[in-house]
Backbone bond lengths (Angstrom), bond angles and torsions (degrees), N, CA, C in turn:
res aa  C-N    CA-C-N  psi(-1)  N-CA   C-N-CA  omega(-1)  CA-C   N-CA-C  phi
1 M - - - 1.430 - - 1.588 109.04 -
2 T 1.377 118.41 123.46 1.483 118.07 -175.91 1.590 103.28 -116.82
3 F 1.233 111.56 152.57 1.462 118.71 -179.06 1.564 103.84 -117.07
4 N 1.311 113.32 130.73 1.540 125.30 178.47 1.487 113.85 -84.82
5 S 1.315 116.11 -23.36 1.498 118.72 -175.36 1.576 108.96 -150.52
6 L 1.216 108.01 166.16 1.519 118.45 -178.23 1.600 108.83 -65.56
7 A 1.381 111.52 -44.07 1.433 113.92 175.60 1.539 120.65 -64.97
8 E 1.350 113.10 -28.38 1.345 118.24 171.55 1.480 113.59 -71.27
9 F 1.387 116.74 -36.60 1.525 122.43 170.71 1.412 109.47 -55.40
10 L 1.316 115.91 -56.42 1.458 123.18 -169.34 1.608 108.52 -68.32
11 A 1.248 119.92 -23.06 1.492 116.15 174.03 1.499 113.27 -80.57
12 M 1.251 118.52 -11.85 1.449 129.41 178.13 1.494 113.92 40.44
13 G 1.477 111.36 56.12 1.357 121.27 178.11 1.559 120.42 58.27
14 G 1.321 112.51 20.43 1.523 120.78 179.78 1.600 109.83 103.36
15 Y 1.279 113.84 -8.15 1.538 116.16 -177.22 1.504 110.20 -100.66
16 A 1.291 121.08 21.84 1.419 120.56 -169.47 1.532 116.61 -65.82
17 F 1.364 111.87 -35.32 1.530 114.57 176.43 1.581 106.17 -60.76
18 Y 1.254 122.44 -53.54 1.404 123.74 -174.62 1.585 115.88 -65.68
19 V 1.405 114.63 -34.08 1.450 116.89 179.56 1.556 106.99 -75.20
20 W 1.375 118.72 -50.94 1.573 115.52 -177.16 1.396 112.11 -71.84
21 T 1.386 123.52 -19.96 1.534 118.55 172.76 1.416 104.14 -73.28
22 S 1.269 126.09 -46.68 1.544 125.94 177.79 1.471 111.80 -54.66
23 Y 1.271 121.31 -46.31 1.463 122.04 174.05 1.571 116.52 -58.58
24 G 1.401 107.16 -42.06 1.514 113.16 177.91 1.487 111.89 -64.87
25 L 1.252 118.75 -44.09 1.537 122.33 178.66 1.519 112.51 -67.50
26 T 1.309 112.98 -34.93 1.453 116.83 176.27 1.506 108.27 -62.81
27 L 1.230 116.21 -50.86 1.597 120.74 176.91 1.457 113.42 -53.99
28 V 1.261 117.06 -46.55 1.488 126.55 178.68 1.536 110.14 -53.95
29 V 1.355 115.23 -49.86 1.385 123.54 -175.31 1.574 109.19 -68.93
30 L 1.327 119.51 -46.65 1.389 129.49 177.02 1.716 108.82 -56.26
31 L 1.258 117.73 -43.89 1.407 121.25 -178.64 1.563 110.16 -71.99
32 A 1.315 114.47 -37.29 1.466 123.00 179.08 1.597 102.91 -61.94
33 N 1.339 122.27 -41.16 1.396 121.22 -170.39 1.635 106.93 -78.90
34 I 1.260 116.46 -6.33 1.452 119.33 175.46 1.597 108.40 -96.89
35 I 1.384 115.12 -49.15 1.382 124.65 -175.79 1.460 113.51 -67.26
36 I 1.308 123.90 -51.29 1.406 127.94 -169.49 1.482 112.57 -62.04
37 P 1.265 124.00 -47.99 1.446 122.75 177.55 1.559 111.74 -60.29
38 I 1.398 117.22 -35.86 1.501 120.40 -176.98 1.595 101.76 -67.55
39 W 1.293 114.95 -43.10 1.510 110.45 -174.67 1.618 111.23 -71.95
40 Q 1.192 114.83 -34.79 1.522 119.85 177.26 1.524 106.65 -62.62
41 R 1.248 119.44 -43.17 1.614 119.75 -179.86 1.384 107.90 -64.56
42 K 1.343 124.77 -40.74 1.450 124.79 177.90 1.471 108.39 -63.81
43 Q 1.305 125.31 -42.79 1.365 119.61 -174.80 1.517 111.10 -71.35
44 L 1.470 115.04 -34.28 1.459 117.05 178.41 1.573 109.14 -62.70
45 L 1.293 114.38 -47.23 1.451 116.59 -176.41 1.560 109.78 -59.02
46 R 1.319 118.11 -45.16 1.451 122.04 171.26 1.341 120.99 -47.23
47 S 1.459 111.29 -48.15 1.405 125.82 -175.43 1.653 104.32 -62.40
48 L 1.473 110.64 -52.62 1.485 111.13 -177.95 1.408 112.59 -61.23
49 S 1.163 120.50 -36.00 1.469 127.80 179.39 1.504 110.69 -54.59
50 L 1.331 110.48 -50.74 1.553 116.35 178.79 1.362 113.76 -65.01
51 K 1.485 115.95 -42.67 1.403 108.96 177.00 1.560 119.71 -66.72
52 Q 1.242 116.07 -25.99 1.510 125.78 -179.56 1.570 103.29 -72.49
53 Q 1.348 119.11 -38.14 1.489 118.40 177.86 1.450 108.22 -68.61
54 R 1.341 122.89 -35.23 1.483 120.79 -179.04 1.459 110.66 -70.18
55 L 1.403 117.28 -36.71 1.411 119.40 -177.56 1.515 110.42 -71.39
56 E 1.254 119.37 -28.72 1.525 123.16 177.25 1.522 115.44 -68.35
57 K 1.429 115.95 -21.60 1.394 114.64 -172.61 1.551 113.22 -84.92
C-alpha cells in the first residue's frame, strides 16, 4: 500500500479513527508504565522518611 499524500496517510485508508485511537491509548499506557512507578517510589520514600522521623522523637 502506497500513500500519495500526507492527508491520505493520515486517513489510513478509512481506518484513521481506529488506528490513531490505538496509537493514543498505547502511548497513554506506556507513559503510565513510566510515571506511576516513579510516583509510587516518591510516596514510599516520603512515607518512610516520616516514619523514621517519628521513631527518632
